[in-house]
N, C-alpha and C positions, 0 to 999 in steps of 0.2 A: 671667356664665356662661362666656364665652369665656376670661376670666382664670383662673377656677377650673379649667376643663378643661386649659388650658395648664400650670397648676401641677401637674396630675396627669399630665402627659406626653402629653396628647391634643392633636394639632394639627388645626385646622380651616382650611378655606379662608377667606380674608377675605370680609367682606360685599360689598365692591365686586366681587370676583371672582365670587362666587355670583350677584350681580345681573347681571353680564355674561353668565354662562352661561345664566341664565334668559332674558335678552333674546335671546340667540342661538338658543336652542332654541324658545322660545315666540313671541317677538316680539309682534306685535299680532294674531297668528293664534289667539286664544283669547278667547271671549266668554262671559259669564254673564248671565242675566236670570231674572226671575220670569215664568212663562208660564201660560196657562190650560190645564189638562188635565182629562180626564174621570175621575171616581172613582165607585165604587159608593155609592149613598145608603142611608141607614138604612131607607128605605121600599121598597127592592128595585130601584129604578131607577138612574139615573145623575145625578150632579150635577157642576157645573164648579167647580173650586177652583184656586187659585194654587199652583204648585210650582216648584222650582228646575230650571233648564235650563242646562247648560254645553255648549258646542260649539266645534269648530274651524270657522270659516267657510269656509276654503279647503282642502278635503281634497286636491285635486290638488297644491297646493304642498307640503303635508306629505308626501304619498306620494313625490313627486319628491325632496324633501330626504333622506328615508330611503333611497331607492334610491341616490342619490349617495353617501351615507355608507357603505352596504354595498359599493358599487363601489370606493370609495376604500380601504376596509379589507380588501378581498379576501374578503368573506363571501358573495358571490353564488355560487350553485351551480345546476346543472341536473339534479341527482340522477341522475347516470350515464345521461342520455338519457331519463329519464321525462318531463321537460319539454323540448319542442323547443328547439333551440339558438337559434332566432330569437324566442323568447317569454319574457315575464316574467309569471308568474301572481300574481294578487292575489285574496285571499278577503275578502269582506264578510260580516260576521256580527253577530248580536245576541244578548244574553243578559240575562235578568231574574234578579236576586238581591240580597239584602240591602236590599230596599226601593227599589231603583233599577234602571233599564234602561240598559244600555251598548251602543252600536253601535260596532263596531271594524273594523279591517282588519288583515290579516296578509300579508306578502310570502312567497310560497311558495318562492322561490328562495334560501332560506337553509338551513343544516344542520338547524335545529330549528324548522320553520315554525309549529308549534302552541305554542311556548314563550310564557310570559307576557312574556318579555323581547322577543318579536317582535310583541307585540300593541299596537296603537295605538288607544286609545279616542278617537273623534272626536265623540261625542255621548252625553250622559248626562242623564237626567231622573228625578226622584223620583216616579214614577207607574207604574201597570201598563202592560204592553206591549199594550194593546188596539189595534185597528185605528185608532180615532180618534186615540189618542195617538201612534201611529207616524206617522200622516199629519201631525200637528201638528209633530212634531220633525224628520221626515226629508224633508218636501217641499222644503226648501231645497237638497237635494243631488241632485235628479233630473237637472238639466242637467250637474252635475259628473260624476256617475257615467256618464251617457251619453257624456260626453267621454272619460272614462277607458277605456271599452270600445273597444279597437282603437287607442288612442293610441300614438304612436311615442315611445319614449325611447331616445336614441342609435340603435343599429341594431336595437332590439328592439320587438316589438309587445306591448302590454299585453292580457292576457286575464283577464276577471273571472269569479268564481264566487260565488254566494250560499250561505252556510253558516249552520247553526243547527239547532235542534231542529225537529221536524215542525210543531209548532203555530206557531212563529215564521215559518217559510217559507210555510206556507199563508196566513197573514195578509198577508205581503208580496206574494204573488201573487194575492190575491183569491180563493183557492180555498175550497171549503166545508169542507175538512178530512175527518176520519174519518167524518162523517155524510153526506158527499156521495155522489152516484152514482158518481163517478170519483175516489176518494180518493188514488190513487197520484200522486206528484210527477213520475214519470218516464215513465209511459205512460197510455193511456186504457182500462185494463181496467175493466169494469163491476164494481161492488162485489160483486154476487152471484156473479160468476164467479171471484173471487179464491180461493175455497175449493176450486175445481176444479183438478185437475192440469193442467199445461201441455198434455199430450197431448189433453185433452178440450176445452179452451177455445181453444187456439192462441195465437199471439203477438198482443198488442194493439199498435195503432199507438203510436209514441212521442210524448210531448208535445214540442212545440217552443215557443219564445218566441212565435212567430206564432200558434200554436193557442191558447196561454193568453190572448193579447190578444183574439183573435176570440171565444172562449168568454166571456171576461169582459165584452166589449162587449155580447154578446147577453144576458148575465145582468142587466146594468144596465137593460135595457129590459123586464124582466119585473116584474110587480107585486110579486113576492116578493123582489125584489132587496134591499130594505131598506138596511142600512148596509154592504153587502159591496162595498167598492171596492178597487182594486188599488193598493197603495202605490207599487210600483216600476213604474208603467206606462210610464215612459220610460227605464228602466235597461238594457233589452236584456241582462239577465244571467240565465243559467239556474242553477237549484240544482245543487249538486255533491255528490259523496261524499268531499270532501277534509277533512272534519272531523277 
């Protein structure tokens, strides 16, 4: 194939060079395995089946590598003061599509933070993004994400945000979602009051990470708690509007 392409005037990097680039970019920081995930059964319940799981074991190392690359190439920006000069913002997000779920991060301190070229997928599995499956795949990252929040890189402090659609974020935080009494991600407005004008209902108290943890802990001790657990219970990351 390479000879035919060369005869047609198409030059490709040598295999040795490509292997070197692969080792430099990936190294040993990529693993794949077959893991047990939950799937809907034909009887209407759930069943456990084996599915592919690929992940980067050390997300902190990958994040720092990309930061160093962006610093070296002059791509870091603070968006004309939108981001404080002493901070680096990092988005964590998840998306289900094409039969697989992808967990990724994006460095916000670049010109096009939402670009696919700025998106690093660090965990991917071929199953639905149910609470059970998210717990199976993402438990390994709890301590790493807790370490990233507030971590110092050079003279900057890292600040994390959780991003994604409403359903994904409610699952990550152990919230009941649209059917709950307090469905809003950002405040504690009662669901029946959401249809009332602000002048009639007043401002609701904001949600905080501490209040989410407290409410979730109380929910776990109720008989109706069921399978509602908080995937990111050690992440200390609040949902954002940076999507």
